C-alpha positions as CSV (number, residue, x, y, z in Angstrom):
1,T,7.8,-7.4,23.2
2,N,8.4,-9.4,20.1
3,D,4.6,-9.6,19.5
4,V,4.3,-5.8,19.8
5,R,7.2,-5.2,17.4
6,K,5.6,-7.6,14.9
7,E,2.2,-5.8,15.3
8,N,3.8,-2.4,14.7
9,A,5.5,-3.7,11.6
10,T,2.2,-5.1,10.3
11,N,0.4,-1.8,11.1
12,R,3.2,0.1,9.2
13,K,2.8,-2.2,6.1
14,V,-1.0,-1.9,6.2
15,L,-0.6,1.9,6.4
16,E,1.9,2.0,3.5
17,L,-0.6,0.0,1.3
18,I,-3.4,2.3,2.2
19,E,-1.2,5.3,1.3
20,T,-0.6,3.9,-2.2
21,Q,-4.2,2.7,-2.8
22,T,-6.9,4.4,-0.7
23,D,-9.7,2.2,-2.0
24,I,-7.9,-1.1,-1.1
25,S,-10.0,-3.8,0.7
26,L,-9.0,-5.7,3.8
27,S,-8.9,-8.9,1.7
28,E,-6.5,-7.3,-0.8
29,I,-4.3,-6.1,2.0
30,A,-4.2,-9.6,3.5
31,D,-3.3,-11.1,0.1
32,R,-0.6,-8.6,-0.6
33,L,1.0,-8.9,2.8
34,G,0.6,-12.7,3.1
35,V,-1.2,-12.4,6.4
36,S,-4.6,-13.5,7.6
37,Y,-7.7,-11.3,7.2
38,K,-8.0,-11.3,11.0
39,T,-4.5,-9.8,11.3
40,V,-5.4,-7.0,8.9
41,Q,-8.6,-6.4,10.9
42,R,-6.5,-6.0,14.1
43,A,-4.1,-3.7,12.4
44,I,-6.9,-1.5,11.0
45,A,-8.5,-1.4,14.4
46,D,-5.2,-0.2,15.9
47,L,-4.8,2.4,13.2
48,K,-8.4,3.7,13.7
49,K,-8.0,3.7,17.5
50,T,-4.8,5.8,17.3
51,N,-6.6,8.2,15.0
52,V,-4.3,7.5,12.0
53,I,-6.9,6.4,9.5
54,E,-10.6,6.5,9.0
55,R,-13.0,4.8,6.6
56,I,-15.0,7.2,4.4
57,G,-18.1,5.5,2.9
58,G,-19.0,1.9,2.7
59,R,-17.2,-1.3,1.8
60,K,-17.8,-1.2,-1.9
61,K,-17.4,2.4,-2.8
62,G,-15.6,3.7,0.3
63,Y,-12.0,4.6,0.7
64,W,-9.4,5.1,3.5
65,S,-8.5,8.6,4.7
66,I,-5.2,9.1,6.4
67,K,-5.8,11.6,9.2
68,E,-2.3,12.1,10.5
69,K,1.0,11.6,8.8
70,R,3.0,8.6,10.0
71,E,4.5,8.9,13.5
72,K,7.5,6.9,14.7
73,N,5.5,4.7,17.1
74,I,3.4,3.1,14.4
């Protein structure tokens, strides 16, 4: 359960960064949160899977779109 709680906290922090800067890269998120790139990839995958965010466009010129406002379980 501790891992799940930590994962939810990471997902929440990633989402908060995306809300403030929609064109942020995964590397920038990892740097700002002080976590590994892989951790950010996992969080992004979770957020996509739960239909919270989606990527519009490519890596360079794309941005994140928040599909649903934050729910309590994220």
